[in-house]
C-alpha positions in Angstrom: 176.5 -2.3 142.5 175.8 -4.4 145.5 174.1 -7.7 144.4 175.5 -9.7 147.4 175.9 -9.1 151.1 179.4 -9.6 151.0 179.8 -6.4 148.4 178.8 -4.0 151.3 182.4 -3.9 152.7 183.8 -3.0 149.0 181.1 -0.2 149.1 182.0 1.0 152.4 185.6 1.1 151.3 184.9 3.1 148.2 182.2 5.3 150.3 183.9 8.6 149.4 183.0 7.8 145.4 179.7 7.7 146.0 179.2 10.3 148.6 179.2 14.2 148.8 181.6 16.0 150.7 180.9 18.7 152.9 184.3 20.2 153.6 184.6 18.0 156.9 183.0 14.4 156.3 181.5 12.7 153.2 177.9 12.0 153.4 175.3 10.1 151.6 171.6 10.6 151.8 168.8 8.1 151.3 165.1 9.0 151.5 163.0 6.8 153.9 159.3 5.8 153.4 158.1 4.6 156.5 158.3 7.3 158.2 158.6 9.6 155.5 162.2 11.5 155.8 165.6 10.7 155.1 168.5 8.9 156.4 172.1 10.6 156.0 175.2 8.2 156.5 178.5 9.9 157.1 182.3 9.0 156.9 184.9 10.8 158.8 188.2 11.3 157.3 189.4 9.0 160.7 187.1 6.3 159.0 184.3 5.9 161.4 180.7 6.2 160.3 177.7 8.0 161.8 174.0 8.4 160.8 171.4 10.9 161.2 167.8 10.6 160.5 165.3 13.2 159.8 161.8 12.2 159.0 157.8 13.1 159.9 158.2 11.8 163.4 161.7 12.7 164.6 164.5 14.1 164.2 168.1 13.2 165.6 169.5 16.2 167.5 173.3 15.2 166.8 175.0 12.5 164.4 174.9 9.0 166.1 177.9 6.7 165.7 177.3 3.6 164.0 178.7 -0.1 164.3 179.7 -1.8 161.3 177.1 -4.6 161.8 174.2 -2.3 162.0 176.0 -0.2 159.0 175.9 -3.3 156.9 172.4 -3.8 157.7 171.2 -0.7 156.6 173.2 -0.8 153.3 171.9 -4.1 152.6 168.2 -2.8 153.2 168.7 0.3 151.0 170.6 -1.8 148.4 168.2 -1.2 145.6 168.2 2.7 145.9 171.6 2.9 146.3 172.3 0.8 143.4 170.1 3.2 141.5 172.3 6.2 142.7 175.4 4.4 141.4 174.0 3.8 138.0 172.7 7.4 137.9 176.1 8.8 138.9 177.9 6.2 136.6 175.9 7.3 133.6 176.6 11.0 134.1 180.3 10.7 134.1 
C-alpha cells in the first residue's frame, strides 16, 4: 500500500509482484479519466522504466523512457487506484 510518498520506492522495487509479464517486460496498466484512456508503465529486466499512453485524444507511437522523479509523481497521483489493485490481488491470493 502506498500511503506516504516515501513508500513509492518500495512499490517500484517490488513492481514485478504487482505487474503482469508479457514475456519481455513487466507492465502495469492504469485507467485515466481526463482524457479517457490508459497509461501503461513498463519495467524491463535491466531495471529501466518506460510508459505508454493511449486515450481519446492521442496514442503514443512507442514507449517513452521515464525518469525516476516523473515516475514517482505518476505513482503518487494514481496511488488510490494502485492501492485498490494491490488489495484486489491480495484478496485473490
